[in-house]
Each structure stands twice: as structure tokens, then as C-alpha cells.
N, CA, C and O atoms as CSV, one atom per row, in Angstrom:
chain,resi,resn,atom,element,x,y,z
A,1,UNK,N,N,0.779,-1.278,0.035
A,1,UNK,CA,C,-0.030,0.012,0.216
A,1,UNK,C,C,1.096,1.297,-0.065
A,1,UNK,O,O,2.134,1.438,0.581
A,2,UNK,N,N,0.661,2.148,-1.127
A,2,UNK,CA,C,1.427,3.335,-0.999
A,2,UNK,C,C,0.974,4.282,-0.034
A,2,UNK,O,O,-0.164,4.250,0.433
A,3,UNK,N,N,1.914,5.199,0.302
A,3,UNK,CA,C,1.763,6.276,1.342
A,3,UNK,C,C,0.485,7.176,1.320
A,3,UNK,O,O,-0.113,7.547,2.330
A,4,UNK,N,N,0.159,7.467,0.068
A,4,UNK,CA,C,-1.141,8.309,-0.265
A,4,UNK,C,C,-2.350,7.327,0.034
A,4,UNK,O,O,-3.329,7.835,0.582
A,5,UNK,N,N,-2.380,6.200,-0.217
A,5,UNK,CA,C,-3.508,5.212,0.053
A,5,UNK,C,C,-3.502,4.998,1.578
A,5,UNK,O,O,-4.574,5.041,2.182
A,6,UNK,N,N,-2.352,4.772,2.226
A,6,UNK,CA,C,-2.390,4.556,3.637
A,6,UNK,C,C,-2.977,5.848,4.423
A,6,UNK,O,O,-3.746,5.731,5.378
A,7,UNK,N,N,-2.519,7.114,3.906
A,7,UNK,CA,C,-3.016,8.158,4.650
A,7,UNK,C,C,-4.526,8.376,4.294
A,7,UNK,O,O,-5.273,8.711,5.214
A,8,UNK,N,N,-5.020,8.217,3.070
A,8,UNK,CA,C,-6.435,8.353,2.787
A,8,UNK,C,C,-7.364,7.378,3.662
A,8,UNK,O,O,-8.458,7.763,4.076
A,9,UNK,N,N,-6.866,6.098,3.917
A,9,UNK,CA,C,-7.492,5.103,4.668
A,9,UNK,C,C,-7.547,5.553,6.127
A,9,UNK,O,O,-8.577,5.374,6.775
A,10,UNK,N,N,-6.542,6.093,6.627
A,10,UNK,CA,C,-6.406,6.672,7.909
A,10,UNK,C,C,-7.498,7.796,8.232
A,10,UNK,O,O,-8.219,7.873,9.227
A,11,UNK,N,N,-7.434,8.543,7.259
A,11,UNK,CA,C,-8.210,9.797,7.307
A,11,UNK,C,C,-9.821,9.353,7.248
A,11,UNK,O,O,-10.723,9.873,7.904
A,12,UNK,N,N,-9.922,8.488,6.494
A,12,UNK,CA,C,-11.354,7.731,6.287
A,12,UNK,C,C,-11.604,7.009,7.704
A,12,UNK,O,O,-12.694,7.211,8.238
A,13,UNK,N,N,-10.782,6.284,8.269
A,13,UNK,CA,C,-11.119,5.717,9.450
A,13,UNK,C,C,-11.256,6.871,10.602
A,13,UNK,O,O,-12.107,6.724,11.480
A,14,UNK,N,N,-10.498,7.898,10.588
A,14,UNK,CA,C,-10.746,8.887,11.653
A,14,UNK,C,C,-11.930,9.769,11.441
A,14,UNK,O,O,-12.592,10.218,12.376
A,15,UNK,N,N,-12.171,9.996,10.212
A,15,UNK,CA,C,-13.348,11.210,9.812
A,15,UNK,C,C,-14.392,10.779,8.876
A,15,UNK,O,O,-15.251,11.547,8.445
A,16,UNK,N,N,-14.294,9.408,8.538
A,16,UNK,CA,C,-15.439,8.986,7.614
A,16,UNK,C,C,-16.748,9.241,7.975
A,16,UNK,O,O,-17.563,9.482,7.084
A,17,UNK,N,N,-17.081,9.227,9.119
A,17,UNK,CA,C,-18.534,9.723,9.511
A,17,UNK,C,C,-18.789,11.037,9.119
A,17,UNK,O,O,-19.955,11.426,9.048
A,18,UNK,N,N,-17.909,11.728,8.869
A,18,UNK,CA,C,-18.305,13.090,8.440
A,18,UNK,C,C,-18.572,13.431,6.834
A,18,UNK,O,O,-18.830,14.518,6.318
A,19,UNK,N,N,-18.429,12.211,6.269
A,19,UNK,CA,C,-18.810,12.094,4.677
A,19,UNK,C,C,-20.146,11.885,4.733
A,19,UNK,O,O,-20.727,11.622,5.786
A,20,UNK,N,N,-20.855,12.015,3.327
A,20,UNK,CA,C,-22.301,11.644,3.082
A,20,UNK,C,C,-22.183,10.197,2.969
A,20,UNK,O,O,-21.080,9.650,2.969
A,21,UNK,N,N,-23.263,9.568,2.875
A,21,UNK,CA,C,-23.408,8.025,2.692
A,21,UNK,C,C,-22.937,7.505,1.334
A,21,UNK,O,O,-22.566,6.338,1.208
A,22,UNK,N,N,-22.950,8.275,0.435
A,22,UNK,CA,C,-22.627,7.819,-0.948
A,22,UNK,C,C,-21.140,7.994,-0.976
A,22,UNK,O,O,-20.469,7.142,-1.560
A,23,UNK,N,N,-20.461,9.193,-0.299
A,23,UNK,CA,C,-18.969,9.509,-0.249
A,23,UNK,C,C,-18.489,8.375,0.474
A,23,UNK,O,O,-17.573,7.722,-0.026
A,24,UNK,N,N,-19.004,8.023,1.650
A,24,UNK,CA,C,-18.358,6.773,2.406
A,24,UNK,C,C,-18.475,5.542,1.619
A,24,UNK,O,O,-17.467,4.835,1.588
A,25,UNK,N,N,-19.670,5.092,0.879
A,25,UNK,CA,C,-19.621,4.054,0.208
A,25,UNK,C,C,-18.570,4.052,-0.944
A,25,UNK,O,O,-17.680,3.202,-0.937
A,26,UNK,N,N,-18.650,4.949,-1.894
A,26,UNK,CA,C,-17.730,4.954,-2.947
A,26,UNK,C,C,-16.243,4.977,-2.462
A,26,UNK,O,O,-15.429,4.149,-2.872
A,27,UNK,N,N,-15.943,5.907,-1.619
A,27,UNK,CA,C,-14.560,5.784,-1.116
A,27,UNK,C,C,-14.120,4.540,-0.433
A,27,UNK,O,O,-12.939,4.201,-0.516
A,28,UNK,N,N,-15.028,3.797,0.274
A,28,UNK,CA,C,-14.689,2.451,0.778
A,28,UNK,C,C,-14.397,1.486,-0.358
A,28,UNK,O,O,-13.436,0.718,-0.348
A,29,UNK,N,N,-15.336,1.579,-1.390
A,29,UNK,CA,C,-15.228,0.492,-2.439
A,29,UNK,C,C,-13.955,0.871,-3.145
A,29,UNK,O,O,-13.220,-0.060,-3.472
A,30,UNK,N,N,-13.606,2.039,-3.413
A,30,UNK,CA,C,-12.503,2.398,-4.073
A,30,UNK,C,C,-11.148,2.191,-3.484
A,30,UNK,O,O,-10.257,1.561,-4.053
A,31,UNK,N,N,-11.033,2.789,-2.246
A,31,UNK,CA,C,-9.771,2.701,-1.352
A,31,UNK,C,C,-9.573,1.488,-0.734
A,31,UNK,O,O,-8.491,0.908,-0.824
A,32,UNK,N,N,-10.614,0.993,-0.041
A,32,UNK,CA,C,-10.347,-0.239,0.819
A,32,UNK,C,C,-10.787,-1.637,0.117
A,32,UNK,O,O,-10.217,-2.661,0.492
A,33,UNK,N,N,-11.735,-1.706,-0.841
A,33,UNK,CA,C,-12.189,-2.817,-1.566
A,33,UNK,C,C,-11.404,-2.967,-2.819
A,33,UNK,O,O,-11.390,-4.051,-3.403
A,34,UNK,N,N,-10.676,-1.822,-3.310
A,34,UNK,CA,C,-10.024,-1.641,-4.474
A,34,UNK,C,C,-10.573,-2.048,-5.802
A,34,UNK,O,O,-10.007,-2.730,-6.656
A,35,UNK,N,N,-11.895,-1.464,-5.841
A,35,UNK,CA,C,-12.775,-1.515,-7.071
A,35,UNK,C,C,-12.292,-0.503,-7.743
A,35,UNK,O,O,-11.820,0.443,-7.114
A,36,UNK,N,N,-12.312,-0.498,-9.126
A,36,UNK,CA,C,-12.018,0.577,-10.051
A,36,UNK,C,C,-13.228,1.567,-10.173
A,36,UNK,O,O,-14.370,1.297,-9.800
A,37,UNK,N,N,-12.869,2.638,-10.692
A,37,UNK,CA,C,-13.909,3.712,-10.895
A,37,UNK,C,C,-15.111,3.047,-11.702
A,37,UNK,O,O,-16.266,3.143,-11.288
A,38,UNK,N,N,-14.817,2.436,-12.760
A,38,UNK,CA,C,-15.611,1.695,-13.734
A,38,UNK,C,C,-16.376,0.717,-13.106
A,38,UNK,O,O,-17.578,0.664,-13.363
A,39,UNK,N,N,-15.845,-0.106,-12.284
A,39,UNK,CA,C,-16.595,-1.180,-11.509
A,39,UNK,C,C,-17.739,-0.576,-10.524
A,39,UNK,O,O,-18.838,-1.111,-10.381
A,40,UNK,N,N,-17.327,0.615,-9.864
A,40,UNK,CA,C,-18.192,1.282,-9.000
A,40,UNK,C,C,-19.367,1.842,-9.627
A,40,UNK,O,O,-20.514,1.718,-9.199
A,41,UNK,N,N,-18.956,2.568,-10.840
A,41,UNK,CA,C,-19.990,3.141,-11.824
A,41,UNK,C,C,-20.965,2.270,-12.159
A,41,UNK,O,O,-22.147,2.568,-11.988
A,42,UNK,N,N,-20.551,0.989,-12.720
A,42,UNK,CA,C,-21.437,-0.004,-13.144
A,42,UNK,C,C,-22.360,-0.675,-12.180
A,42,UNK,O,O,-23.486,-1.083,-12.465
A,43,UNK,N,N,-21.764,-0.754,-10.980
A,43,UNK,CA,C,-22.486,-1.203,-9.683
A,43,UNK,C,C,-23.662,-0.203,-9.298
A,43,UNK,O,O,-24.802,-0.559,-8.997
A,44,UNK,N,N,-23.176,1.170,-9.360
A,44,UNK,CA,C,-24.041,2.130,-8.891
A,44,UNK,C,C,-25.069,2.566,-10.015
A,44,UNK,O,O,-26.136,3.061,-9.652
A,45,UNK,N,N,-24.839,2.430,-11.156
A,45,UNK,CA,C,-25.736,2.812,-12.266
A,45,UNK,C,C,-25.260,4.344,-12.599
A,45,UNK,O,O,-26.151,5.071,-13.039
A,46,UNK,N,N,-24.129,4.843,-12.461
A,46,UNK,CA,C,-23.827,6.184,-12.944
A,46,UNK,C,C,-22.559,6.262,-13.639
A,46,UNK,O,O,-21.902,5.223,-13.707
A,47,UNK,N,N,-22.163,7.185,-14.100
A,47,UNK,CA,C,-21.096,7.496,-14.935
A,47,UNK,C,C,-19.839,7.274,-13.977
A,47,UNK,O,O,-19.898,7.418,-12.756
A,48,UNK,N,N,-18.631,6.884,-14.721
A,48,UNK,CA,C,-17.493,6.807,-14.150
A,48,UNK,C,C,-16.950,8.166,-13.664
A,48,UNK,O,O,-16.212,8.180,-12.679
A,49,UNK,N,N,-17.258,9.249,-14.267
A,49,UNK,CA,C,-16.911,10.683,-13.875
A,49,UNK,C,C,-17.732,10.890,-12.713
A,49,UNK,O,O,-17.194,11.422,-11.742
A,50,UNK,N,N,-19.021,10.538,-12.642
A,50,UNK,CA,C,-19.726,10.834,-11.302
A,50,UNK,C,C,-19.142,9.995,-10.124
A,50,UNK,O,O,-19.263,10.381,-8.961
A,51,UNK,N,N,-18.540,8.903,-10.439
A,51,UNK,CA,C,-17.941,8.175,-9.186
A,51,UNK,C,C,-16.707,9.085,-8.939
A,51,UNK,O,O,-16.544,9.549,-7.810
A,52,UNK,N,N,-16.000,9.311,-9.744
A,52,UNK,CA,C,-14.570,10.185,-9.641
A,52,UNK,C,C,-14.944,11.351,-8.741
A,52,UNK,O,O,-14.351,11.592,-7.689
A,53,UNK,N,N,-15.943,12.047,-9.206
A,53,UNK,CA,C,-16.309,13.478,-8.710
A,53,UNK,C,C,-16.765,13.212,-7.181
A,53,UNK,O,O,-16.359,14.071,-6.398
A,54,UNK,N,N,-17.443,12.298,-6.689
A,54,UNK,CA,C,-17.891,12.024,-5.497
A,54,UNK,C,C,-16.758,11.485,-4.684
A,54,UNK,O,O,-16.835,11.657,-3.467
A,55,UNK,N,N,-15.647,10.816,-5.201
A,55,UNK,CA,C,-14.707,10.243,-4.454
A,55,UNK,C,C,-13.779,11.481,-4.182
A,55,UNK,O,O,-13.428,11.717,-3.026
A,56,UNK,N,N,-13.411,12.209,-5.138
A,56,UNK,CA,C,-12.683,13.243,-5.110
A,56,UNK,C,C,-13.003,14.390,-3.971
A,56,UNK,O,O,-12.174,14.905,-3.220
A,57,UNK,N,N,-14.378,14.650,-4.032
A,57,UNK,CA,C,-15.145,15.341,-2.957
A,57,UNK,C,C,-14.776,14.902,-1.620
A,57,UNK,O,O,-14.453,15.694,-0.735
A,58,UNK,N,N,-14.828,13.512,-1.460
A,58,UNK,CA,C,-14.741,12.933,-0.186
A,58,UNK,C,C,-13.329,13.057,0.259
A,58,UNK,O,O,-13.081,13.436,1.403
A,59,UNK,N,N,-12.361,12.747,-0.618
A,59,UNK,CA,C,-10.982,12.962,-0.355
A,59,UNK,C,C,-10.578,14.423,-0.009
A,59,UNK,O,O,-9.763,14.699,0.871
A,60,UNK,N,N,-11.103,15.161,-0.639
A,60,UNK,CA,C,-10.840,16.782,-0.292
A,60,UNK,C,C,-11.510,17.116,1.034
A,60,UNK,O,O,-10.997,17.926,1.807
A,61,UNK,N,N,-12.657,16.493,1.300
A,61,UNK,CA,C,-13.184,16.954,2.801
A,61,UNK,C,C,-12.457,16.317,3.900
A,61,UNK,O,O,-12.285,16.887,4.977
A,62,UNK,N,N,-11.948,14.920,3.591
A,62,UNK,CA,C,-11.032,14.528,4.755
A,62,UNK,C,C,-9.739,15.136,4.742
A,62,UNK,O,O,-9.195,15.281,5.837
A,63,UNK,N,N,-9.120,15.535,3.675
A,63,UNK,CA,C,-7.866,16.259,3.782
A,63,UNK,C,C,-8.110,17.598,4.391
A,63,UNK,O,O,-7.236,18.064,5.122
A,64,UNK,N,N,-9.349,18.351,4.137
A,64,UNK,CA,C,-9.625,19.548,4.789
A,64,UNK,C,C,-9.722,19.582,6.229
A,64,UNK,O,O,-9.204,20.456,6.924
A,65,UNK,N,N,-10.535,18.411,6.743
A,65,UNK,CA,C,-10.715,18.135,8.144
A,65,UNK,C,C,-9.368,18.069,8.831
A,65,UNK,O,O,-9.162,18.692,9.873
A,66,UNK,N,N,-8.415,17.285,8.228
A,66,UNK,CA,C,-7.185,17.028,8.808
A,66,UNK,C,C,-6.392,18.100,8.971
A,66,UNK,O,O,-5.750,18.202,10.016
A,67,UNK,N,N,-6.300,19.093,7.952
A,67,UNK,CA,C,-5.663,20.266,7.870
A,67,UNK,C,C,-6.025,21.191,9.102
A,67,UNK,O,O,-5.222,21.870,9.742
A,68,UNK,N,N,-7.245,21.097,9.290
A,68,UNK,CA,C,-7.974,21.998,10.296
A,68,UNK,C,C,-7.605,21.529,11.673
A,68,UNK,O,O,-7.195,22.356,12.488
A,69,UNK,N,N,-7.704,20.443,11.946
A,69,UNK,CA,C,-7.437,19.489,13.138
A,69,UNK,C,C,-6.228,18.963,13.476
A,69,UNK,O,O,-5.799,19.082,14.623
A,70,UNK,N,N,-5.502,18.278,12.445
A,70,UNK,CA,C,-4.177,17.721,12.688
A,70,UNK,C,C,-4.141,16.525,13.414
A,70,UNK,O,O,-3.078,16.038,13.797
A,71,UNK,N,N,-5.362,15.962,13.652
A,71,UNK,CA,C,-5.552,14.860,14.600
A,71,UNK,C,C,-4.743,13.483,14.146
A,71,UNK,O,O,-4.135,12.768,14.942
A,72,UNK,N,N,-4.835,13.274,12.887
A,72,UNK,CA,C,-4.046,12.106,12.223
A,72,UNK,C,C,-2.603,12.295,12.263
A,72,UNK,O,O,-1.885,11.320,12.488
A,73,UNK,N,N,-2.071,13.528,12.055
A,73,UNK,CA,C,-0.772,13.777,12.236
A,73,UNK,C,C,-0.272,13.642,13.789
A,73,UNK,O,O,0.790,13.076,14.046
A,74,UNK,N,N,-0.890,14.053,14.541
A,74,UNK,CA,C,-0.508,13.989,16.087
A,74,UNK,C,C,-0.669,12.766,16.443
A,74,UNK,O,O,0.140,12.371,17.283
A,75,UNK,N,N,-1.753,11.737,15.941
A,75,UNK,CA,C,-1.846,10.539,16.302
A,75,UNK,C,C,-0.599,9.631,15.621
A,75,UNK,O,O,-0.119,8.760,16.346
A,76,UNK,N,N,-0.185,9.752,14.594
A,76,UNK,CA,C,1.035,9.204,13.997
A,76,UNK,C,C,2.470,9.618,14.778
A,76,UNK,O,O,3.371,8.792,14.923
A,77,UNK,N,N,2.559,10.934,15.236
A,77,UNK,CA,C,3.671,11.307,15.886
A,77,UNK,C,C,3.518,10.487,17.279
A,77,UNK,O,O,4.486,9.827,17.654
A,78,UNK,N,N,2.430,10.506,17.990
A,78,UNK,CA,C,2.285,9.859,19.396
A,78,UNK,C,C,2.696,8.306,19.183
A,78,UNK,O,O,3.347,7.734,20.058
A,79,UNK,N,N,2.374,7.768,18.226
A,79,UNK,CA,C,2.535,6.357,17.880
A,79,UNK,C,C,3.981,6.177,17.818
A,79,UNK,O,O,4.586,5.339,18.487
A,80,UNK,N,N,4.469,6.916,17.068
A,80,UNK,CA,C,6.194,6.751,16.916
A,80,UNK,C,C,6.773,6.847,18.237
A,80,UNK,O,O,7.548,5.964,18.604
A,81,UNK,N,N,6.420,8.038,19.167
A,81,UNK,CA,C,6.916,8.166,20.436
A,81,UNK,C,C,6.615,7.036,21.318
A,81,UNK,O,O,7.490,6.588,22.059
A,82,UNK,N,N,5.506,6.578,21.288
A,82,UNK,CA,C,5.254,5.424,22.163
A,82,UNK,C,C,5.966,4.162,21.844
A,82,UNK,O,O,6.315,3.380,22.728
A,83,UNK,N,N,6.185,3.961,20.566
A,83,UNK,CA,C,7.151,2.711,20.203
A,83,UNK,C,C,8.423,3.085,20.629
A,83,UNK,O,O,9.129,2.192,21.098
A,84,UNK,N,N,8.853,4.196,20.566
A,84,UNK,CA,C,10.164,4.535,21.071
A,84,UNK,C,C,10.404,4.311,22.560
A,84,UNK,O,O,11.396,3.742,23.016
A,85,UNK,N,N,9.326,4.852,23.322
A,85,UNK,CA,C,9.513,4.685,24.726
A,85,UNK,C,C,9.345,3.261,25.293
A,85,UNK,O,O,9.756,2.851,26.378
A,86,UNK,N,N,8.560,2.488,24.209
A,86,UNK,CA,C,8.514,0.852,24.657
A,86,UNK,C,C,9.842,0.332,24.435
A,86,UNK,O,O,10.324,-0.511,25.192
A,87,UNK,N,N,10.431,0.773,23.477
A,87,UNK,CA,C,11.809,0.073,23.127
A,87,UNK,C,C,12.846,0.462,24.272
A,87,UNK,O,O,13.705,-0.319,24.678
A,88,UNK,N,N,12.686,1.624,24.696
A,88,UNK,CA,C,13.572,2.079,25.823
A,88,UNK,C,C,13.281,1.395,27.119
A,88,UNK,O,O,14.183,1.036,27.877
A,89,UNK,N,N,12.076,1.227,27.352
A,89,UNK,CA,C,11.535,0.602,28.472
A,89,UNK,C,C,12.091,-0.943,28.652
A,89,UNK,O,O,12.423,-1.439,29.729
A,90,UNK,N,N,12.119,-1.579,27.397
A,90,UNK,CA,C,12.465,-3.069,27.365
A,90,UNK,C,C,13.952,-3.178,27.449
A,90,UNK,O,O,14.435,-4.212,27.909
A,91,UNK,N,N,14.775,-2.132,27.018
A,91,UNK,CA,C,16.112,-2.089,27.251
A,91,UNK,C,C,16.414,-1.901,28.655
A,91,UNK,O,O,17.249,-2.584,29.249
A,92,UNK,N,N,15.666,-0.882,29.235
A,92,UNK,CA,C,16.038,-0.677,30.679
A,92,UNK,C,C,15.596,-2.172,31.494
A,92,UNK,O,O,16.264,-2.623,32.424
A,93,UNK,N,N,14.718,-2.634,31.115
A,93,UNK,CA,C,14.284,-3.907,31.704
A,93,UNK,C,C,15.374,-5.118,31.540
A,93,UNK,O,O,15.705,-5.875,32.452
A,94,UNK,N,N,15.807,-5.146,30.357
A,94,UNK,CA,C,16.988,-6.077,30.040
A,94,UNK,C,C,18.128,-5.692,30.872
A,94,UNK,O,O,18.709,-6.614,31.445
A,95,UNK,N,N,18.616,-4.327,31.069
A,95,UNK,CA,C,19.912,-3.951,31.809
A,95,UNK,C,C,19.783,-4.150,33.302
A,95,UNK,O,O,20.815,-4.246,33.965
A,96,UNK,N,N,18.483,-4.228,33.941
A,96,UNK,CA,C,18.282,-4.239,35.285
A,96,UNK,C,C,17.400,-5.561,35.561
A,96,UNK,O,O,16.197,-5.428,35.787
A,97,UNK,N,N,17.902,-6.626,35.547
A,97,UNK,CA,C,17.026,-7.808,35.724
A,97,UNK,C,C,16.590,-8.012,37.152
A,97,UNK,O,O,15.659,-8.797,37.329
A,98,UNK,N,N,17.203,-7.338,38.333
A,98,UNK,CA,C,16.837,-7.509,39.558
A,98,UNK,C,C,16.387,-6.242,39.951
A,98,UNK,O,O,16.728,-5.207,39.379
A,99,UNK,N,N,15.565,-6.299,40.998
A,99,UNK,CA,C,15.319,-5.310,42.096
A,99,UNK,C,C,14.101,-4.249,41.579
A,99,UNK,O,O,13.207,-4.613,40.816
A,100,UNK,N,N,14.191,-3.186,41.999
A,100,UNK,CA,C,13.016,-2.234,41.868
A,100,UNK,C,C,13.012,-1.553,40.199
A,100,UNK,O,O,12.032,-1.304,39.497
A,101,UNK,N,N,14.119,-1.415,39.964
A,101,UNK,CA,C,14.268,-0.890,38.516
A,101,UNK,C,C,13.619,-1.736,37.508
A,101,UNK,O,O,12.859,-1.287,36.651
A,102,UNK,N,N,13.957,-3.040,37.639
A,102,UNK,CA,C,13.391,-3.983,36.636
A,102,UNK,C,C,11.920,-4.115,36.818
A,102,UNK,O,O,11.221,-4.325,35.826
A,103,UNK,N,N,11.341,-4.001,38.113
A,103,UNK,CA,C,9.909,-3.947,38.142
A,103,UNK,C,C,9.335,-2.808,37.668
A,103,UNK,O,O,8.216,-2.887,37.162
A,104,UNK,N,N,9.999,-1.580,37.752
A,104,UNK,CA,C,9.482,-0.402,37.267
A,104,UNK,C,C,9.559,-0.324,35.700
A,104,UNK,O,O,8.741,0.296,35.021
A,105,UNK,N,N,10.728,-1.081,35.156
A,105,UNK,CA,C,10.776,-1.157,33.628
A,105,UNK,C,C,9.817,-1.878,33.098
A,105,UNK,O,O,9.381,-1.581,31.986
A,106,UNK,N,N,9.342,-2.920,33.787
A,106,UNK,CA,C,8.316,-3.772,33.204
A,106,UNK,C,C,7.021,-3.319,33.432
A,106,UNK,O,O,6.204,-3.735,32.610
A,107,UNK,N,N,6.528,-2.483,34.433
A,107,UNK,CA,C,5.392,-1.899,34.491
A,107,UNK,C,C,5.290,-0.729,33.326
A,107,UNK,O,O,4.287,-0.587,32.627
A,108,UNK,N,N,6.446,0.066,33.226
A,108,UNK,CA,C,6.204,1.055,32.081
A,108,UNK,C,C,6.255,0.383,30.908
A,108,UNK,O,O,5.702,1.051,30.034
A,109,UNK,N,N,6.718,-0.752,30.463
A,109,UNK,CA,C,6.519,-1.408,29.347
A,109,UNK,C,C,5.035,-1.918,29.054
A,109,UNK,O,O,4.490,-1.955,27.951
A,110,UNK,N,N,4.546,-2.270,30.183
A,110,UNK,CA,C,3.077,-2.770,29.955
A,110,UNK,C,C,2.270,-1.414,29.857
A,110,UNK,O,O,1.355,-1.403,29.034
A,111,UNK,N,N,2.482,-0.355,30.540
A,111,UNK,CA,C,1.754,0.968,30.565
A,111,UNK,C,C,1.669,1.430,29.055
A,111,UNK,O,O,0.669,1.793,28.436
A,112,UNK,N,N,2.870,1.333,28.657
A,112,UNK,CA,C,3.041,2.061,27.244
A,112,UNK,C,C,2.330,0.930,26.128
A,112,UNK,O,O,1.706,1.394,25.174
A,113,UNK,N,N,2.429,-0.258,26.260
A,113,UNK,CA,C,1.580,-1.272,25.479
A,113,UNK,C,C,0.079,-0.949,25.565
A,113,UNK,O,O,-0.729,-1.007,24.638
A,114,UNK,N,N,-0.147,-0.606,26.818
A,114,UNK,CA,C,-1.821,-0.439,27.029
A,114,UNK,C,C,-2.354,0.921,26.381
A,114,UNK,O,O,-3.549,1.097,26.141
A,115,UNK,N,N,-1.436,1.793,26.139
A,115,UNK,CA,C,-1.803,3.062,25.389
A,115,UNK,C,C,-1.781,3.022,23.976
A,115,UNK,O,O,-2.329,3.947,23.375
A,116,UNK,N,N,-1.151,1.955,23.239
A,116,UNK,CA,C,-1.157,1.774,21.826
A,116,UNK,C,C,-2.750,1.438,21.468
A,116,UNK,O,O,-3.445,0.783,22.245
A,117,UNK,N,N,-3.218,1.929,20.280
A,117,UNK,CA,C,-4.374,1.554,19.666
A,117,UNK,C,C,-4.529,0.108,18.996
A,117,UNK,O,O,-5.584,-0.208,18.447
């Protein structure tokens, strides 16, 4: 999956409920079910251009919402930092096999794991 498709899928997961029913349906068929514009058009009984326009509007809406809120960007940044913190906790746990430090490192690793989506 290329980066643009991944981003669109994430935007849809976060903000899909803000689209119209048709936008959600066509977007999902195109991006998640990997149907072509022609296949969706045939299924929906409209032109290929009509499907394209609906999907393009949906994508624009999702991108606009993300630009205004920055929620997906922040989520991705938090995910990277959580993974980094988890790695550090595991290293700390391995360095201190005994005592309070090891217990704390293990508890930290579990807490970080619980924070992940």
C-alpha cells in the first residue's frame, strides 16, 4: 500500500463519519475494496466521472478536516513516540534484571503497550 493510500485510509478511519453516505460507500469501495471507478460506476448505475467526482469530494473533505484539526498527524507522532518509549523500557528492563528498577521497567513497558491503539 503506497503512502497516499495509507493516508487516505487513515483519514477515512478517523473522519469517515463526516462524509455523506454515498461518499463513504464509494470511497470505501475504491480505497478499501480496491474496485475501479468503472466497476463502482457499473454497480451504482452512474457514470465513471460521477464516481470520480464523489470520491474526489470525499478525499478533499477528509484532507480539509485533517488540515484544520491535525488529529491524524498527532496520532502518528504519538504512535512513533510510544514505540520509542516502549523500546527504551524494554532495554531498561534487560539492563536491570533484579530489583525495583526491573519491576518499574516492566510496569512502564506494560503501560506503554496499553496506550497503543
